[in-house]
C-alpha positions in Angstrom: -0.1 0.0 -0.2 0.8 3.6 -0.8 0.2 6.9 1.3 -3.2 7.0 1.6 -4.9 10.5 0.4 -8.2 12.2 0.9 -9.9 14.2 -1.5 -11.7 17.5 -0.2 -14.5 18.7 -2.9 -14.5 15.9 -5.1 -17.4 16.6 -6.4 -16.2 19.1 -9.3 -14.4 19.4 -12.2 -11.3 19.2 -10.7 -12.1 16.8 -8.0 -13.7 14.7 -10.7 -9.8 14.8 -12.9 -8.1 14.1 -9.2 -10.0 11.0 -8.7 -9.4 9.9 -12.4 -5.6 10.6 -11.9 -5.3 9.2 -8.3 -6.9 5.8 -9.8 -4.5 5.3 -11.8 -2.0 6.0 -9.8 0.6 3.4 -8.4 1.7 4.5 -4.7 -1.3 6.3 -3.9 -4.5 4.7 -2.0 -7.5 7.0 -2.5 -8.8 7.3 0.9 -12.0 10.0 2.0 -13.6 12.1 -0.8 -15.8 14.9 0.7 -18.3 17.0 -1.0 -20.7 19.4 0.0 -24.3 19.3 -1.2 -23.3 16.7 -3.2 -22.4 14.3 -0.1 -24.4 11.7 0.2 -24.1 10.6 -3.7 -22.3 7.8 -5.2 -18.8 9.0 -7.0 -20.3 7.0 -9.9 -23.7 9.3 -10.3 -21.5 12.7 -10.6 -18.3 11.1 -12.1 -20.0 8.6 -14.7 -16.1 8.4 -16.3 -15.0 6.7 -13.3 -18.0 4.2 -13.1 -15.9 1.4 -13.9 -13.2 1.9 -11.4 -13.2 -0.8 -8.6 -13.8 0.4 -5.5 -14.4 4.3 -6.3 -17.5 4.7 -8.3 -19.9 2.6 -6.1 -18.4 4.8 -2.7 -20.6 8.0 -1.7 -19.1 11.4 -0.9 -18.5 12.2 2.7 -19.6 15.6 4.3 -16.5 17.9 4.7 -15.3 17.6 8.3 -11.9 17.3 9.3 -12.7 14.4 11.4 -13.0 12.4 8.3 -9.9 13.4 6.5 -7.6 13.0 10.0 -6.3 10.2 8.8 -5.2 10.7 5.3 -1.4 11.2 5.0 -2.0 14.4 2.4 -5.0 15.7 1.6 -6.2 17.9 -2.0 -8.5 20.4 -1.2 -10.3 21.7 -4.5 -12.5 24.4 -2.8 -13.8 27.6 -3.3 -12.3 30.7 -2.2 -12.3 30.8 1.9 -13.2 27.5 2.3 -9.6 25.5 2.4 -8.5 28.0 5.0 -10.9 27.0 7.4 -10.3 23.2 6.2 -6.3 23.7 7.3 -6.9 25.6 10.3 -8.5 22.4 11.5 -6.0 20.0 10.8 -3.0 18.8 12.7 0.5 20.4 11.1 1.7 17.5 10.3 -1.0 16.0 8.1 0.3 17.4 4.1 -2.0 19.7 2.1 -2.3 20.7 -1.5 -5.0 23.1 -1.7 -6.1 23.4 -5.8 -8.2 26.4 -4.1 -6.6 30.3 -4.3 -6.5 30.6 -0.3 -2.5 30.7 0.0 -2.0 31.8 -3.4 -0.8 35.4 -2.5 1.5 37.7 -0.8 0.1 40.7 -0.8 -3.4 41.3 1.8 -4.1 44.3 -0.2 -4.3 42.0 -3.6 -6.1 39.8 -1.7 -9.1 41.9 -0.4 -9.0 43.1 -3.7 -10.0 39.8 -5.6 -11.7 38.1 -2.8 -12.2 40.6 0.5 -12.3 39.7 4.1 -9.2 38.3 6.1 -5.8 37.2 4.2 -5.1 34.1 5.0 -1.3 34.4 4.4 0.7 32.4 1.2 2.1 29.0 1.1 4.5 27.6 -1.2 3.6 28.1 -4.8 2.8 24.7 -5.9 4.8 25.3 -9.8 7.9 22.8 -9.6 9.2 24.3 -13.1 10.2 27.7 -11.5 13.8 28.1 -10.4 14.1 27.3 -6.6 10.3 26.2 -5.9 11.2 22.0 -6.5 13.2 22.3 -3.0 10.6 24.2 -1.3 8.1 22.1 -2.1 9.7 19.1 -1.6 10.4 19.9 2.0 7.2 21.4 2.2 4.0 20.5 4.2 1.5 23.0 2.6 1.7 23.9 -0.8 -0.8 26.1 -3.2 -1.1 25.0 -6.4 -1.6 28.3 -8.9 -4.9 29.1 -11.2 -5.1 27.8 -14.3 -4.8 30.9 -16.4 -1.7 32.0 -13.8 0.0 28.8 -14.5 0.3 28.6 -18.3 1.1 33.1 -18.5 3.8 32.2 -15.8 5.2 29.4 -17.5 5.5 31.6 -20.7 6.5 34.6 -19.3 8.8 33.8 -16.5 11.9 32.9 -19.0 12.0 35.7 -21.1 11.5 38.2 -18.3 13.9 36.9 -16.1 16.2 37.1 -18.9 16.1 40.2 -19.6 15.2 40.0 -23.0 11.3 41.6 -22.1 10.1 44.8 -20.2 8.3 43.9 -17.2 5.6 46.6 -16.9 4.1 46.6 -20.0 2.7 42.6 -20.6 -0.4 41.7 -22.3 -2.1 37.9 -21.9 -5.4 37.0 -23.6 -5.6 33.6 -22.7 -8.9 31.0 -23.9 -10.4 28.5 -21.3 -12.4 25.7 -21.8 -16.0 26.2 -19.9 -14.8 23.5 -17.6 -12.5 26.5 -15.9 -15.6 27.7 -14.4 -16.5 25.2 -12.3 -20.0 23.1 -12.6 -22.4 25.6 -11.0 -25.2 26.1 -13.1 -25.1 29.0 -15.4 -27.0 30.5 -18.1 -24.1 31.8 -19.6 -22.7 28.6 -19.4 -25.5 26.5 -20.7 -24.8 24.7 -24.1 -27.0 27.2 -26.1 -24.6 30.1 -25.1 -21.5 28.4 -25.6 -21.6 26.7 -28.7 -20.5 28.5 -31.3 -19.5 31.8 -29.7 -15.8 33.0 -27.9 -16.8 35.8 -25.3 -14.5 37.8 -23.0 -15.4 38.1 -19.1 -13.5 39.9 -16.3 -12.5 42.4 -18.6 -10.3 45.7 -17.2 -7.7 43.7 -14.5 -10.5 42.4 -12.9 -10.0 38.7 -13.0 -8.5 37.4 -10.0 -5.3 35.0 -11.5 -4.2 38.7 -13.1 -2.2 39.5 -9.2 -0.7 35.8 -9.5 1.2 36.1 -12.6 2.0 39.8 -11.3 3.5 38.3 -8.1 5.0 35.3 -9.5 7.1 37.6 -12.5 8.1 40.3 -10.2 9.4 37.8 -8.0 11.4 36.0 -11.2 13.6 39.2 -11.3 15.9 40.3 -12.3 16.6 42.6 -9.3 16.1 46.4 -10.4 13.7 45.0 -13.4 11.2 47.6 -12.4 7.4 46.9 -11.4 5.4 44.6 -13.3 2.1 45.5 -14.9 -0.1 42.3 -16.6 -3.4 43.5 -18.5 -5.5 40.4 -18.8 -8.0 39.3 -20.9 -10.0 35.9 -20.0 -11.5 34.3 -23.3 -14.9 31.7 -23.0 -13.9 29.4 -25.5 -16.3 26.6 -26.7 -15.0 23.6 -25.7 -14.5 21.6 -22.5 -11.4 21.7 -21.6 -7.8 23.2 -22.4 -6.1 26.5 -22.1 -4.3 28.8 -25.3 -2.8 31.9 -23.4 -1.3 34.4 -25.8 1.0 36.3 -24.1 2.8 39.6 -24.8 5.6 41.8 -23.6 8.0 45.1 -25.3 11.3 43.7 -25.9 14.1 45.6 -24.2 15.6 48.2 -25.7 19.0 47.8 -27.2 17.8 44.2 -27.4 18.1 42.4 -30.8 14.1 41.4 -31.7 15.2 37.7 -32.2 13.1 34.9 -32.5 15.8 32.7 -32.0 16.9 34.4 -28.5 13.5 33.9 -27.1 13.2 30.3 -27.7 16.8 30.2 -26.5 15.2 31.3 -23.5 12.7 28.9 -23.0 14.6 26.2 -24.2 17.1 26.8 -21.4 14.8 27.8 -18.5 13.0 24.2 -18.7 15.6 21.9 -20.2 15.0 18.7 -18.8 11.6 20.0 -17.6 9.6 16.1 -17.9 6.0 18.6 -18.6 7.2 21.7 -20.9 7.5 21.3 -24.7 9.1 24.1 -26.4 7.7 23.2 -29.8 10.0 23.3 -33.2 9.7 26.8 -34.8 6.8 28.0 -36.1 4.7 24.7 -35.0 2.6 26.7 -32.3 0.7 25.5 -29.2 -3.0 24.1 -29.5 -5.3 23.0 -26.9 -6.4 19.4 -28.4 -2.7 18.4 -28.0 -2.5 18.4 -24.7 -6.0 17.0 -23.6 -6.1 14.9 -20.8 -2.4 15.4 -20.2 0.2 17.0 -17.5 2.2 18.9 -20.1 2.9 22.4 -21.7 3.4 23.3 -25.2 5.5 26.8 -25.9 6.4 28.8 -28.5 7.9 32.1 -29.0 8.5 35.1 -31.6 9.7 37.9 -31.7 7.5 41.1 -33.6 10.5 43.6 -34.8 7.9 45.9 -36.0 5.6 46.0 -33.0 9.0 45.6 -30.7 7.1 43.0 -28.7 7.8 39.2 -27.4 5.2 37.0 -28.1 5.0 33.5 -26.1 1.8 31.4 -26.7 1.5 28.8 -24.3 -0.9 25.6 -24.3 -1.9 23.7 -21.4 -5.0 21.6 -20.2 -7.0 23.4 -17.6 -7.7 20.2 -15.6 -4.5 18.9 -16.1 -1.2 21.1 -15.7 -3.6 24.1 -14.8 -5.3 21.8 -11.8 -5.2 18.4 -10.8 -2.2 17.1 -12.9 0.1 20.5 -11.3 -1.7 19.0 -7.7 -0.8 15.1 -7.9 2.6 16.4 -9.7 3.5 18.7 -5.5 2.1 15.6 -4.1 4.7 13.0 -6.0 7.4 15.9 -4.4 6.2 16.5 -0.8 5.6 12.3 -0.6 9.6 11.7 -2.1 7.7 9.7 -5.2 8.6 10.3 -8.6 7.7 13.7 -9.5 6.0 12.1 -13.0 4.1 8.7 -11.3 0.8 8.8 -12.4 1.3 11.3 -14.9 1.8 11.9 -18.4 3.0 14.5 -21.2 0.9 13.0 -23.8 -2.2 14.4 -25.0 -5.1 12.7 -26.4 -6.1 12.6 -29.9 -8.5 13.4 -31.7 
């Protein structure tokens, strides 16, 4: 038997993806799975794709109660804002915890207040192993906060070129399209098939989306020192697909630096050399969401636009994979001393 893990908030799309990955994990045993309004319902009724998984489909969701989760070696929390903080406070400090929600992502209380409101819960180690120094911190940590799905795509795209001094941090624009599963499972008119099919729409425009603060925080911490303030204009777009994110990120090229596609690609390649889940695509091959669907993979490509004086970096991820459940499992593997890639794949599902 491997480590025993629990999933709090297992009834949503992120929780269902976690259960799918954990069911096939060679070193983890699924313990309690909890839900709020779905407590008492069979797992297979809410997640039909798990109907054939022995020992899981016939189980029922338990209520969110710390005592039910306390026996696990590690807890995944896929809960709305504010709920993970309350759950973590009720559990012993020795219980490892990976939070897929936003509660512990931000260091700045003002940024928290602006996007979430209420008391600032604090900050945990950021669960993005590909960033410099974070893999070691995650391995040593007892509690880790996985970044948001949009933030993951944008941060992985932009960090190498900003950190290398190839792009200015004060004029960054991110436009990212996401599948509808990124909005959660709650019933909303704007997410009905009749509203979404055949339509692409922007939402939370004008710097109001909560992942903006995460992107700015990560890029500011990436440096280099003296790089100046980071300002990101982020526009999220809802696309008529169930899963996936395509983030198109642009930043003004540094004055005096050659406007070189080769230089941008070299920065990406150097930053992610040996990373198991990040692929810098061949030149002029551009990322597509279908290529990473169902995987923990990240596809990146870059080009310089010398006429506009801007760097363009495009990232594709699965918002439920590397943007949520896959990344959470990757972090848990490190925290539990397991191979980082255990239970995960870099290969997408095609067609």
